[in-house]
MDAnalysis code that builds the backbone (N, CA, C; Angstrom):
import MDAnalysis as mda
import numpy as np

u = mda.Universe.empty(660, n_residues=220, atom_resindex=np.repeat(np.arange(220), 3), trajectory=True)
u.add_TopologyAttr("name", ["N", "CA", "C"] * 220)
u.add_TopologyAttr("resid", np.arange(1, 221))
u.add_TopologyAttr("resname", ["MET", "ASN", "LEU", "THR", "LEU", "PHE", "ASP", "LEU", "ASP", "GLY", "THR", "LEU", "ILE", "PRO", "PHE", "ASP", "SER", "ASP", "HIS", "ALA", "PHE", "GLY", "GLU", "PHE", "MET", "ALA", "ARG", "VAL", "GLY", "TRP", "VAL", "ASP", "ALA", "ALA", "ALA", "PHE", "ARG", "ALA", "ARG", "ASN", "ASP", "ALA", "PHE", "TYR", "ALA", "ASP", "TYR", "LEU", "ALA", "GLY", "THR", "LEU", "ASP", "LEU", "ALA", "ALA", "TYR", "LEU", "GLU", "PHE", "ALA", "THR", "SER", "PRO", "TRP", "ARG", "SER", "ARG", "PRO", "ASP", "ALA", "VAL", "SER", "MET", "ARG", "ALA", "ARG", "PHE", "VAL", "ALA", "GLU", "VAL", "VAL", "GLN", "PRO", "GLN", "LEU", "HIS", "PRO", "ARG", "ALA", "LEU", "ALA", "LEU", "VAL", "ARG", "GLU", "HIS", "GLN", "ALA", "ALA", "GLY", "ASP", "LEU", "VAL", "ALA", "ILE", "VAL", "THR", "ALA", "THR", "ASN", "GLU", "PHE", "VAL", "THR", "ALA", "PRO", "ILE", "ALA", "ALA", "ALA", "PHE", "GLY", "VAL", "GLU", "HIS", "LEU", "ILE", "ALA", "VAL", "LYS", "LEU", "ALA", "HIS", "ASP", "ALA", "SER", "GLY", "ARG", "PRO", "THR", "GLY", "GLY", "MET", "GLN", "GLY", "VAL", "ALA", "SER", "PHE", "ARG", "GLU", "GLY", "LYS", "VAL", "THR", "ARG", "VAL", "HIS", "GLU", "TRP", "LEU", "GLY", "GLU", "LEU", "GLY", "GLN", "ARG", "TRP", "GLU", "ALA", "PHE", "GLU", "ARG", "ILE", "THR", "PHE", "TYR", "SER", "ASP", "SER", "THR", "ASN", "ASP", "LEU", "PRO", "LEU", "LEU", "GLU", "ARG", "VAL", "HIS", "GLN", "PRO", "VAL", "ALA", "THR", "ASN", "PRO", "GLY", "ALA", "ALA", "LEU", "GLU", "GLN", "ILE", "ALA", "ARG", "GLU", "ARG", "GLY", "TRP", "ARG", "ILE", "LEU", "LYS", "LEU", "PHE", "LYS"])
u.atoms.positions = np.array([
    [0.836, -1.198, 0.000],
    [0.000, 0.000, 0.000],
    [0.870, 1.246, 0.000],
    [0.394, 2.259, -0.702],
    [1.048, 3.556, -0.694],
    [0.238, 4.533, 0.158],
    [0.914, 5.542, 0.667],
    [0.291, 6.567, 1.500],
    [0.383, 7.901, 0.776],
    [-0.751, 8.590, 0.654],
    [-0.774, 9.908, 0.025],
    [-1.385, 10.907, 0.983],
    [-0.660, 11.977, 1.227],
    [-1.078, 13.034, 2.142],
    [-1.239, 14.336, 1.368],
    [-2.280, 15.075, 1.717],
    [-2.538, 16.363, 1.082],
    [-2.629, 17.452, 2.141],
    [-1.882, 18.523, 1.962],
    [-2.223, 19.764, 2.648],
    [-3.549, 20.236, 2.042],
    [-4.231, 21.141, 2.726],
    [-5.523, 21.600, 2.230],
    [-5.460, 23.000, 1.638],
    [-5.198, 23.994, 2.482],
    [-5.287, 25.396, 2.067],
    [-4.192, 25.754, 1.077],
    [-4.598, 26.234, -0.080],
    [-3.638, 26.590, -1.120],
    [-3.162, 25.406, -1.926],
    [-3.490, 24.199, -1.479],
    [-3.057, 22.977, -2.153],
    [-4.226, 22.323, -2.871],
    [-5.224, 21.876, -2.127],
    [-6.419, 21.310, -2.744],
    [-7.475, 22.374, -3.031],
    [-7.448, 23.451, -2.264],
    [-8.375, 24.564, -2.507],
    [-7.559, 25.842, -2.713],
    [-8.043, 26.741, -3.577],
    [-7.242, 27.920, -3.937],
    [-7.407, 29.090, -2.974],
    [-7.551, 28.797, -1.691],
    [-7.697, 29.827, -0.674],
    [-7.382, 29.207, 0.672],
    [-7.288, 30.051, 1.704],
    [-7.059, 29.584, 3.068],
    [-8.409, 29.483, 3.769],
    [-8.807, 28.282, 4.152],
    [-10.152, 28.077, 4.690],
    [-10.355, 28.779, 6.024],
    [-9.336, 28.825, 6.861],
    [-9.445, 29.507, 8.148],
    [-9.671, 31.000, 7.952],
    [-8.846, 31.605, 7.096],
    [-8.983, 33.031, 6.799],
    [-10.327, 33.301, 6.137],
    [-10.732, 32.427, 5.218],
    [-12.000, 32.620, 4.515],
    [-13.189, 32.496, 5.451],
    [-13.107, 31.593, 6.430],
    [-14.207, 31.474, 7.379],
    [-14.304, 32.739, 8.230],
    [-13.151, 33.321, 8.556],
    [-13.159, 34.595, 9.264],
    [-13.799, 35.696, 8.435],
    [-13.474, 35.734, 7.157],
    [-14.101, 36.708, 6.262],
    [-15.608, 36.488, 6.208],
    [-16.005, 35.231, 6.217],
    [-17.428, 34.911, 6.192],
    [-18.111, 35.372, 7.475],
    [-17.434, 35.208, 8.604],
    [-17.980, 35.695, 9.872],
    [-18.220, 37.203, 9.817],
    [-17.298, 37.917, 9.180],
    [-17.467, 39.359, 9.033],
    [-18.637, 39.681, 8.107],
    [-18.747, 38.914, 7.028],
    [-19.806, 39.182, 6.049],
    [-21.196, 38.964, 6.624],
    [-21.347, 37.947, 7.474],
    [-22.679, 37.652, 8.020],
    [-22.978, 38.450, 9.286],
    [-22.016, 39.264, 9.735],
    [-22.266, 40.152, 10.855],
    [-22.063, 39.565, 12.225],
    [-21.295, 38.481, 12.324],
    [-21.032, 37.876, 13.637],
    [-19.875, 38.558, 14.358],
    [-19.193, 39.474, 13.699],
    [-18.063, 40.197, 14.295],
    [-18.108, 41.641, 13.803],
    [-17.354, 42.491, 14.471],
    [-17.112, 43.831, 13.960],
    [-16.197, 43.684, 12.748],
    [-16.721, 43.936, 11.565],
    [-16.033, 43.566, 10.335],
    [-14.651, 44.209, 10.205],
    [-14.556, 45.506, 10.413],
    [-13.283, 46.190, 10.178],
    [-12.208, 45.704, 11.143],
    [-12.535, 45.643, 12.432],
    [-11.552, 45.233, 13.434],
    [-11.147, 43.775, 13.244],
    [-12.129, 42.924, 12.976],
    [-11.828, 41.495, 12.829],
    [-10.987, 41.247, 11.584],
    [-11.352, 41.890, 10.489],
    [-10.594, 41.680, 9.250],
    [-9.144, 42.122, 9.396],
    [-8.925, 43.213, 10.121],
    [-7.555, 43.697, 10.296],
    [-6.712, 42.655, 11.026],
    [-7.246, 42.085, 12.108],
    [-6.501, 41.058, 12.846],
    [-6.392, 39.763, 12.048],
    [-7.458, 39.402, 11.348],
    [-7.437, 38.190, 10.540],
    [-6.359, 38.281, 9.456],
    [-6.276, 39.426, 8.803],
    [-5.261, 39.626, 7.771],
    [-3.854, 39.604, 8.366],
    [-3.700, 40.171, 9.565],
    [-2.380, 40.186, 10.207],
    [-1.927, 38.772, 10.555],
    [-2.832, 37.973, 11.091],
    [-2.484, 36.586, 11.391],
    [-2.128, 35.822, 10.117],
    [-2.868, 36.055, 9.052],
    [-2.588, 35.358, 7.800],
    [-1.229, 35.758, 7.248],
    [-0.873, 37.017, 7.374],
    [0.457, 37.463, 6.949],
    [1.540, 36.760, 7.761],
    [1.298, 36.584, 9.062],
    [2.250, 35.858, 9.903],
    [2.391, 34.411, 9.428],
    [1.265, 33.789, 9.050],
    [1.320, 32.416, 8.551],
    [2.185, 32.334, 7.296],
    [1.957, 33.258, 6.356],
    [2.721, 33.243, 5.114],
    [4.203, 33.468, 5.374],
    [4.494, 34.240, 6.422],
    [5.900, 34.531, 6.769],
    [6.526, 33.434, 7.613],
    [5.723, 32.459, 8.040],
    [6.236, 31.373, 8.872],
    [6.417, 31.756, 10.320],
    [5.709, 32.792, 10.779],
    [5.876, 33.270, 12.157],
    [4.567, 33.214, 12.950],
    [3.606, 32.455, 12.486],
    [2.289, 32.437, 13.124],
    [2.344, 31.857, 14.537],
    [1.727, 32.582, 15.492],
    [1.473, 32.055, 16.834],
    [0.145, 31.311, 16.736],
    [0.194, 30.004, 16.541],
    [-1.017, 29.250, 16.248],
    [-2.000, 29.269, 17.409],
    [-1.521, 29.202, 18.642],
    [-2.424, 29.216, 19.799],
    [-3.202, 30.529, 19.863],
    [-2.511, 31.638, 19.619],
    [-3.182, 32.937, 19.643],
    [-4.183, 33.045, 18.502],
    [-3.798, 32.528, 17.345],
    [-4.718, 32.595, 16.211],
    [-5.947, 31.722, 16.439],
    [-5.757, 30.549, 17.010],
    [-6.890, 29.662, 17.240],
    [-7.900, 30.301, 18.186],
    [-7.415, 30.931, 19.237],
    [-8.318, 31.601, 20.172],
    [-9.083, 32.703, 19.452],
    [-8.389, 33.475, 18.632],
    [-9.028, 34.554, 17.885],
    [-10.020, 34.014, 16.855],
    [-9.597, 33.034, 16.071],
    [-10.408, 32.564, 14.950],
    [-11.684, 31.863, 15.396],
    [-11.657, 31.228, 16.550],
    [-12.853, 30.523, 17.024],
    [-13.786, 31.413, 17.836],
    [-13.321, 32.604, 18.198],
    [-14.109, 33.466, 19.086],
    [-15.466, 33.874, 18.515],
    [-15.635, 34.064, 17.200],
    [-16.951, 34.497, 16.721],
    [-18.038, 33.432, 16.840],
    [-17.664, 32.173, 16.806],
    [-18.678, 31.131, 16.674],
    [-18.725, 30.110, 17.805],
    [-17.687, 30.019, 18.633],
    [-17.607, 28.861, 19.519],
    [-18.676, 28.823, 20.613],
    [-19.321, 29.936, 20.902],
    [-20.385, 29.937, 21.905],
    [-21.779, 30.042, 21.292],
    [-21.848, 29.971, 19.977],
    [-23.136, 30.165, 19.303],
    [-23.789, 28.821, 19.001],
    [-25.051, 28.668, 19.336],
    [-25.736, 27.393, 19.088],
    [-25.964, 27.102, 17.613],
    [-25.924, 28.127, 16.770],
    [-26.162, 27.937, 15.341],
    [-24.862, 27.882, 14.532],
    [-23.749, 27.597, 15.209],
    [-22.457, 27.585, 14.517],
    [-22.405, 26.520, 13.424],
    [-22.953, 25.351, 13.686],
    [-22.881, 24.268, 12.703],
    [-23.677, 24.619, 11.450],
    [-24.856, 25.197, 11.619],
    [-25.652, 25.573, 10.447],
    [-24.982, 26.706, 9.672],
    [-24.306, 27.622, 10.376],
    [-23.595, 28.686, 9.672],
    [-22.387, 28.130, 8.933],
    [-21.729, 27.127, 9.513],
    [-20.618, 26.470, 8.815],
    [-21.112, 25.815, 7.524],
    [-22.284, 25.183, 7.578],
    [-22.849, 24.560, 6.377],
    [-23.099, 25.606, 5.295],
    [-23.543, 26.777, 5.714],
    [-23.750, 27.857, 4.748],
    [-22.422, 28.307, 4.152],
    [-21.388, 28.396, 4.967],
    [-20.044, 28.752, 4.487],
    [-19.568, 27.754, 3.435],
    [-19.750, 26.470, 3.715],
    [-19.318, 25.448, 2.761],
    [-20.083, 25.579, 1.449],
    [-21.386, 25.790, 1.545],
    [-22.207, 25.895, 0.342],
    [-21.892, 27.142, -0.477],
    [-21.692, 28.269, 0.214],
    [-21.533, 29.542, -0.493],
    [-20.093, 29.863, -0.885],
    [-19.139, 29.395, -0.070],
    [-17.741, 29.767, -0.296],
    [-16.898, 28.606, -0.807],
    [-17.027, 27.450, -0.161],
    [-16.141, 26.331, -0.485],
    [-16.564, 25.605, -1.756],
    [-17.803, 25.177, -1.819],
    [-18.238, 24.357, -2.950],
    [-17.968, 25.007, -4.302],
    [-18.223, 26.325, -4.474],
    [-17.957, 26.926, -5.786],
    [-16.479, 26.939, -6.168],
    [-15.590, 26.713, -5.196],
    [-14.154, 26.769, -5.472],
    [-13.481, 25.398, -5.437],
    [-14.280, 24.339, -5.428],
    [-13.698, 22.998, -5.531],
    [-13.305, 22.768, -6.990],
    [-12.012, 22.679, -7.219],
    [-11.496, 22.631, -8.588],
    [-11.537, 21.201, -9.120],
    [-12.021, 21.000, -10.349],
    [-12.089, 19.646, -10.911],
    [-10.749, 18.910, -10.902],
    [-9.654, 19.619, -11.153],
    [-8.350, 18.951, -11.184],
    [-7.935, 18.481, -9.792],
    [-8.295, 19.252, -8.761],
    [-7.978, 18.826, -7.392],
    [-8.812, 17.612, -7.003],
    [-10.100, 17.643, -7.329],
    [-10.960, 16.500, -7.044],
    [-10.467, 15.259, -7.779],
    [-10.064, 15.421, -9.033],
    [-9.584, 14.291, -9.828],
    [-8.288, 13.721, -9.267],
    [-7.413, 14.583, -8.763],
    [-6.152, 14.116, -8.184],
    [-6.400, 13.235, -6.969],
    [-7.309, 13.672, -6.104],
    [-7.652, 12.861, -4.933],
    [-8.235, 11.525, -5.365],
    [-9.164, 11.557, -6.322],
    [-9.797, 10.328, -6.801],
    [-8.773, 9.385, -7.418],
    [-7.793, 9.937, -8.109],
    [-6.752, 9.125, -8.742],
    [-6.002, 8.290, -7.703],
    [-5.636, 8.933, -6.593],
    [-4.908, 8.197, -5.554],
    [-5.818, 7.197, -4.839],
    [-7.057, 7.571, -4.637],
    [-7.995, 6.640, -4.019],
    [-8.223, 5.425, -4.906],
    [-8.374, 5.662, -6.210],
    [-8.609, 4.563, -7.146],
    [-7.413, 3.619, -7.225],
    [-6.217, 4.168, -6.977],
    [-5.012, 3.342, -6.981],
    [-4.866, 2.515, -5.711],
    [-5.770, 2.737, -4.752],
    [-5.728, 1.974, -3.512],
    [-4.871, 2.589, -2.432],
    [-4.446, 3.846, -2.627],
    [-3.621, 4.508, -1.608],
    [-4.443, 4.781, -0.344],
    [-3.765, 4.783, 0.781],
    [-4.323, 5.334, 2.006],
    [-4.169, 6.844, 1.897],
    [-5.284, 7.580, 1.961],
    [-5.278, 9.018, 1.683],
    [-5.729, 9.786, 2.917],
    [-5.035, 10.879, 3.217],
    [-5.420, 11.748, 4.327],
    [-5.137, 13.191, 3.968],
    [-5.941, 14.078, 4.515],
    [-5.682, 15.517, 4.464],
    [-5.033, 15.903, 5.785],
    [-3.924, 16.642, 5.709],
    [-3.176, 17.058, 6.895],
    [-3.099, 18.582, 6.869],
    [-3.794, 19.229, 7.784],
    [-3.929, 20.679, 7.717],
    [-3.722, 21.343, 9.068],
    [-3.219, 22.568, 9.034],
    [-3.044, 23.356, 10.252],
    [-4.290, 24.138, 10.622],
    [-5.343, 24.007, 9.816],
    [-6.617, 24.624, 10.148],
    [-7.403, 23.696, 11.067],
    [-8.236, 24.271, 11.912],
    [-8.910, 23.453, 12.924],
    [-9.962, 22.526, 12.327],
    [-10.297, 21.500, 13.094],
    [-11.182, 20.438, 12.639],
    [-12.604, 20.927, 12.366],
    [-13.067, 21.953, 13.081],
    [-14.427, 22.446, 12.872],
    [-14.589, 22.982, 11.457],
    [-13.626, 23.768, 11.017],
    [-13.698, 24.366, 9.689],
    [-13.457, 23.325, 8.598],
    [-12.536, 22.404, 8.828],
    [-12.070, 21.547, 7.738],
    [-12.802, 20.223, 7.591],
    [-13.507, 19.759, 8.616],
    [-14.178, 18.455, 8.507],
    [-15.139, 18.390, 7.315],
    [-16.001, 19.389, 7.109],
    [-16.899, 19.294, 5.954],
    [-16.178, 19.471, 4.619],
    [-15.023, 20.114, 4.621],
    [-14.269, 20.270, 3.373],
    [-13.628, 18.941, 2.999],
    [-13.077, 18.241, 3.979],
    [-12.547, 16.902, 3.715],
    [-13.647, 15.991, 3.188],
    [-14.843, 16.113, 3.774],
    [-15.967, 15.301, 3.322],
    [-16.340, 15.635, 1.882],
    [-16.231, 16.903, 1.518],
    [-16.547, 17.313, 0.146],
    [-15.584, 16.690, -0.853],
    [-14.365, 16.436, -0.422],
    [-13.379, 15.764, -1.274],
    [-13.510, 14.246, -1.202],
    [-14.373, 13.753, -0.335],
    [-14.517, 12.313, -0.183],
    [-13.355, 11.666, 0.538],
    [-12.667, 12.436, 1.379],
    [-11.513, 11.925, 2.120],
    [-11.941, 11.587, 3.542],
    [-11.789, 10.333, 3.909],
    [-12.220, 9.869, 5.227],
    [-11.319, 10.368, 6.341],
    [-10.022, 10.398, 6.091],
    [-9.057, 10.672, 7.151],
    [-8.623, 12.137, 7.126],
    [-8.892, 12.835, 8.207],
    [-8.520, 14.244, 8.348],
    [-7.644, 14.402, 9.582],
    [-6.471, 14.960, 9.386],
    [-5.573, 15.312, 10.485],
    [-5.553, 16.829, 10.543],
    [-6.237, 17.384, 11.542],
    [-6.386, 18.829, 11.671],
    [-6.112, 19.227, 13.112],
    [-6.048, 20.522, 13.368],
    [-5.880, 21.003, 14.737],
    [-7.114, 20.616, 15.550],
    [-6.889, 19.909, 16.644],
    [-7.986, 19.469, 17.499],
    [-8.345, 20.561, 18.494],
    [-9.613, 20.835, 18.621],
    [-10.075, 21.862, 19.541],
    [-10.278, 21.291, 20.938],
    [-9.867, 22.052, 21.934],
    [-10.157, 21.689, 23.326],
    [-11.598, 22.079, 23.640],
    [-12.248, 21.301, 24.504],
    [-13.638, 21.556, 24.876],
    [-13.775, 21.589, 26.390],
    [-14.769, 22.347, 26.860],
    [-15.027, 22.393, 28.292],
    [-15.941, 21.230, 28.688],
    [-16.362, 21.198, 29.937],
    [-17.157, 20.083, 30.446],
    [-18.502, 19.952, 29.740],
    [-18.994, 21.045, 29.193],
    [-20.273, 21.006, 28.487],
    [-20.113, 20.678, 27.006],
    [-18.876, 20.506, 26.576],
    [-18.623, 20.158, 25.183],
    [-18.395, 21.327, 24.255],
    [-18.345, 22.534, 24.803],
    [-18.116, 23.706, 23.961],
    [-16.625, 23.955, 23.757],
    [-16.228, 24.368, 22.556],
    [-14.824, 24.709, 22.329],
    [-14.401, 25.865, 23.238],
    [-13.180, 25.779, 23.751],
    [-12.683, 26.789, 24.680],
    [-11.846, 27.857, 24.000],
    [-11.425, 27.604, 22.779],
    [-10.477, 28.492, 22.113],
    [-9.061, 27.975, 22.190],
    [-8.870, 26.899, 22.946],
    [-7.567, 26.258, 23.035],
    [-7.493, 25.047, 22.126],
    [-6.342, 24.407, 22.121],
    [-6.166, 23.222, 21.290],
    [-5.861, 22.005, 22.150],
    [-6.108, 20.858, 21.570],
    [-5.882, 19.585, 22.246],
    [-4.740, 18.856, 21.555],
    [-3.752, 18.444, 22.330],
    [-2.655, 17.674, 21.766],
    [-1.722, 18.510, 20.913],
    [-0.986, 17.826, 20.049],
    [0.001, 18.470, 19.187],
    [-0.712, 19.094, 17.993],
    [-0.378, 20.322, 17.695],
    [-0.974, 20.996, 16.533],
    [-0.379, 20.426, 15.250],
    [-1.219, 20.211, 14.261],
    [-0.760, 19.716, 12.951],
    [-0.242, 20.907, 12.140],
    [0.869, 21.448, 12.614],
    [1.463, 22.656, 12.041],
    [2.968, 22.509, 12.060],
    [3.616, 22.779, 10.922],
    [5.057, 22.651, 10.782],
    [5.516, 21.258, 11.243],
    [6.460, 21.168, 12.203],
    [6.953, 19.865, 12.652],
    [5.839, 19.003, 13.240],
    [4.790, 19.654, 13.755],
    [3.676, 18.921, 14.333],
    [2.937, 18.051, 13.333],
    [3.021, 18.391, 12.050],
    [2.376, 17.532, 11.054],
    [3.029, 16.150, 11.021],
    [4.334, 16.108, 11.142],
    [5.032, 14.820, 11.162],
    [4.582, 14.015, 12.373],
    [4.535, 14.670, 13.524],
    [4.116, 13.989, 14.754],
    [2.700, 13.464, 14.641],
    [1.793, 14.287, 14.137],
    [0.392, 13.882, 14.059],
    [0.185, 12.753, 13.047],
    [0.910, 12.778, 11.939],
    [0.805, 11.672, 10.988],
    [1.302, 10.386, 11.626],
    [2.397, 10.481, 12.351],
    [2.938, 9.307, 13.051],
    [1.909, 8.767, 14.045],
    [1.281, 9.648, 14.809],
    [0.263, 9.224, 15.777],
    [-0.921, 8.572, 15.079],
    [-1.361, 9.184, 13.997],
    [-2.507, 8.653, 13.247],
    [-2.209, 7.267, 12.688],
    [-1.033, 7.104, 12.121],
    [-0.663, 5.788, 11.592],
    [-0.662, 4.748, 12.705],
    [-0.161, 5.144, 13.880],
    [-0.170, 4.220, 15.008],
    [-1.582, 3.791, 15.379],
    [-2.518, 4.730, 15.324],
    [-3.918, 4.412, 15.631],
    [-4.497, 3.421, 14.633],
    [-3.977, 3.430, 13.405],
    [-4.433, 2.508, 12.368],
    [-3.661, 1.197, 12.386],
    [-2.690, 1.092, 13.297],
    [-1.843, -0.100, 13.330],
    [-0.841, -0.130, 12.198],
    [-0.480, 1.068, 11.701],
    [0.467, 1.194, 10.602],
    [1.725, 1.914, 11.070],
    [2.742, 1.949, 10.209],
    [3.962, 2.691, 10.497],
    [4.537, 3.203, 9.176],
    [5.368, 4.232, 9.266],
    [5.951, 4.843, 8.069],
    [6.583, 3.792, 7.155],
    [7.351, 2.894, 7.768],
    [8.172, 1.960, 6.998],
    [7.351, 0.929, 6.232],
    [6.070, 0.820, 6.546],
    [5.233, -0.194, 5.901],
    [4.834, 0.193, 4.483],
    [5.010, 1.474, 4.123],
    [4.539, 1.946, 2.829],
    [5.669, 1.975, 1.809],
    [5.376, 1.457, 0.628],
    [6.358, 1.469, -0.447],
    [6.642, 2.888, -0.910],
    [5.577, 3.698, -0.958],
    [5.742, 5.086, -1.387],
    [4.843, 5.981, -0.543],
    [5.414, 7.090, -0.050],
    [4.636, 8.099, 0.667],
    [4.783, 9.409, -0.095],
    [3.653, 9.996, -0.462],
    [3.623, 11.231, -1.233],
    [2.936, 12.309, -0.404],
    [3.449, 13.516, -0.484],
    [2.812, 14.639, 0.198],
    [2.750, 15.825, -0.739],
    [1.542, 16.369, -0.903],
    [1.302, 17.542, -1.729],
    [1.128, 18.757, -0.825],
    [1.893, 19.817, -1.067],
    [1.772, 21.034, -0.267],
    [2.233, 22.251, -1.058],
    [1.687, 23.404, -0.666],
    [2.029, 24.664, -1.330],
    [2.997, 25.526, -0.526],
    [3.301, 25.139, 0.726],
    [3.911, 26.086, 1.669],
    [5.211, 25.582, 2.286],
    [6.135, 26.515, 2.515],
    [7.361, 26.176, 3.237],
    [7.085, 25.821, 4.693],
    [5.916, 26.184, 5.214],
    [5.565, 25.734, 6.562],
    [5.538, 24.214, 6.649],
    [5.367, 23.559, 5.503],
    [5.263, 22.102, 5.479],
    [6.572, 21.405, 5.133],
    [7.675, 22.124, 5.153],
    [8.959, 21.505, 4.832],
    [9.276, 20.287, 5.703],
    [8.981, 20.297, 7.010],
    [9.299, 19.094, 7.804],
    [8.651, 17.823, 7.259],
    [7.401, 17.911, 6.831],
    [6.739, 16.729, 6.290],
    [7.159, 16.468, 4.849],
    [7.350, 17.506, 4.067],
    [7.832, 17.326, 2.697],
    [9.182, 16.601, 2.688],
    [10.018, 16.920, 3.656],
    [11.341, 16.291, 3.721],
    [11.294, 14.874, 4.282],
    [10.175, 14.500, 4.866],
    [10.046, 13.188, 5.506],
    [9.558, 12.115, 4.545],
    [8.860, 12.522, 3.467],
    [8.212, 11.556, 2.587],
    [9.117, 11.167, 1.418],
    [8.697, 10.133, 0.681],
    [9.464, 9.677, -0.483],
    [9.282, 10.626, -1.670],
    [8.050, 11.102, -1.854],
    [7.751, 11.928, -3.022],
    [7.086, 13.232, -2.589],
    [7.884, 14.267, -2.329],
    [7.300, 15.585, -2.043],
    [6.870, 16.248, -3.341],
    [5.665, 16.835, -3.322],
    [5.162, 17.520, -4.513],
    [4.802, 18.951, -4.131],
    [5.545, 19.897, -4.663],
    [5.246, 21.314, -4.425],
    [4.044, 21.674, -5.291],
    [2.909, 21.888, -4.642],
    [1.639, 22.017, -5.347],
    [1.129, 23.450, -5.239],
    [0.960, 24.102, -6.378],
    [0.620, 25.527, -6.382],
    [1.556, 26.289, -5.444],
    [2.865, 26.055, -5.546],
    [3.766, 26.548, -4.500],
    [3.927, 28.055, -4.512],
    [4.144, 28.610, -3.307],
    [4.592, 29.978, -3.200],
    [6.003, 30.068, -3.744],
    [6.491, 31.307, -3.916],
    [7.802, 31.505, -4.552],
    [8.912, 30.803, -3.789],
    [8.869, 30.856, -2.462],
    [9.942, 30.254, -1.665],
    [9.968, 28.741, -1.826],
    [8.799, 28.102, -1.772],
    [8.771, 26.653, -1.921],
    [9.107, 26.236, -3.347],
    [8.682, 27.009, -4.318],
    [9.017, 26.662, -5.706],
    [10.525, 26.698, -5.922],
    [11.188, 27.666, -5.334],
    [12.645, 27.735, -5.472],
    [13.303, 26.509, -4.836],
    [12.848, 26.149, -3.632],
    [13.403, 24.976, -2.959],
    [13.145, 23.718, -3.780],
    [11.940, 23.594, -4.320],
    [11.599, 22.418, -5.119],
    [12.497, 22.304, -6.340],
    [12.759, 23.419, -6.997],
    [13.628, 23.382, -8.177],
    [15.058, 23.015, -7.788],
    [15.520, 23.543, -6.670],
    [16.876, 23.232, -6.225],
    [17.034, 21.753, -5.862],
    [15.981, 21.161, -5.327],
    [16.057, 19.774, -4.853],
    [15.503, 18.765, -5.854],
    [14.996, 19.252, -6.965],
    [14.475, 18.344, -7.968],
    [13.130, 17.729, -7.634],
    [12.373, 18.418, -6.787],
    [11.040, 17.934, -6.439],
    [10.068, 18.235, -7.562],
    [9.066, 17.418, -7.676],
    [8.004, 17.661, -8.644],
    [7.245, 18.937, -8.271],
    [6.884, 19.716, -9.286],
    [6.082, 20.919, -9.093],
    [4.781, 20.730, -9.878],
    [3.663, 20.904, -9.176],
    [2.343, 20.705, -9.768],
    [1.506, 21.949, -9.552],
    [0.911, 22.456, -10.615],
    [0.061, 23.641, -10.492],
    [-1.358, 23.278, -10.903],
    [-2.207, 23.094, -9.883],
    [-3.600, 22.725, -10.120],
    [-4.451, 23.932, -10.503],
    [-4.043, 25.089, -10.023],
    [-4.823, 26.301, -10.245],
    [-3.972, 27.307, -10.989],
    [-4.606, 28.106, -11.814],
    [-3.877, 29.154, -12.525],
    [-3.701, 30.363, -11.621],
])
């Protein structure tokens, strides 16, 4: 069996789902639009620069919805209005190609599980490795995270943990492929047999060319 891993934001979808959900919160009036957008954009710039404080961002990003009883229905609206129209046929076909080949397929993302679970489902991917949200005694998200964040080096750790839960290990796979657009994912890209720089930013594209990695552009 082969293992295929996909980053999500910028890789399978042509936008950042966490940032986009924040924009959606502003659009529907769940936050003060100007103030929230300014902080949301600043955090996203930190992510692109590789300096994101993920714990601080998670607390901020979940604050508009985590205490609202209608959060799940609003998330469904976000998926219908924002995500579904941007599901690219080539990205969907790539996932299906690996599934049809019998690969074990997972999405590995630094975005939290609340935002990304329905997006993984839209791609037909059963296994999602995302930032786990901490919950209080009543089951409500607290704004904190549970366990190791699937971010930078944490993606390697979380994949290792997930494989263990399946009774698998890295060495059992003949080929492990990882598709990603970001230098934030270098730890996992360097860990697999076949790293694929997918819709890469300039920094990752340069590294890919220097190292002879495959470069794939799903989106124009």
